[in-house]
N, C-alpha and C positions, 0 to 999 in steps of 0.2 A: 470450511472450504467448499464443501458440496453445496451448502445452502447459498453462499455468496455466488458461486459459479453459475447458479440458475439465473441470476439477474445481472451479473457483471463479468467482463473479461478481467482477469487478475494478472497483473504484471509485477515483477519484482525488479525495482530500478537500482542500478549501480550508480556510483557517484557521478560518472560521466554522463548518465542519462537523466539526472535530476531536473533538468530544464523541461522535461515532459510532465512534471508534477506541479499542479497549480499552487499548492501551499508553498513549495520551495520557491517557485517563481515570485510569489507575492512577498515572502519574507526576504528574498534577495533584493528587493527594491528599497529596503530599509537601509539607511546609511550605517556604515560600520560603527561610528561613534554613538548613534542612537541605539543601536543593537546592544552595545556594551554598557553604556552609561545609563540610559533611560530604561531599557528593558532588562538589563543585567543578564544578557545572553552572550554566549561565546560566538565568535564569528564562524567557527567551524562546528556549530552545534550538531550537525548530522553525524560528525565523527564521534561525538560524546553520547548522544541520545538515540541514535538511529541504528545501532548495531545489535545483533543478537547472536549468541553462541550457545553451545550445549550446556555450559555451566549455568547460564541464566535459565535455560529451559528446565533443567533439573530442579531449580528452586521454585518453579511454578506450582500452583495448586490447581486441581481440577475445579471447574465451575459448571454451571448449567449449559454453557454454550460450547465449551471445548475441554477436552482432557489433555493432559501432558502428552499422552501417546498420540493424540490427533496432531498436536503441534510438532512433535518430533517427526511424524510421518510426512508432513508438509515440508518441514525444514530439510529433510533428507532428499526431497525432490527438487530443491532449488539449486541451480547451477551456481557455484561459487558463493555460498551464502555469506561468507565473511566480507564480500564486496557489496552486498545489498544494503541500501540505506533507506528506501521507502517502498511502500506498496502502492500501486496505482490501480484504482478500480474504474472501469469504464462501463457505464450502463449499457446493457444490450439494447439495441435500437428498438426492439419491440416493446420495451418498458418505458421508453421515453414518452412524456406526455404529449408531444407533438407528432408522434408517429401515427399514421393513419391505420387504425386497426383493421379496416376493411380489406387491406392488401396483405395482411399478415397470414402466413402459412404456419400454423402452430407447431408442426413437426420440424421445421427448419428455421431456427431463430436467425435473424440478421444482425450482424455485429455492427454497432454504430461507432 
């Protein structure tokens, strides 16, 4: 979380906010029949695949990027985690390739 937050604003989106997420918007343009027949995906896939709870976290293994305790720490700071379906990352404006670095004040990042 600390590494990502140096470069992105991090938001946790609930079901009613999913239209803010590019991936969700893109997959939402696929017809329901194509989603089910051709792609073999459920219409409500965010309800099946995009939830996280303590029982799942307890089954996680530590890796080089995050420990189970790191994940629990972040999970505990999320308001209504059972309602969250996706994470939204927005690059801080100062890291955007089109941002004019000559106007950048390094101690106060500008959110884009």
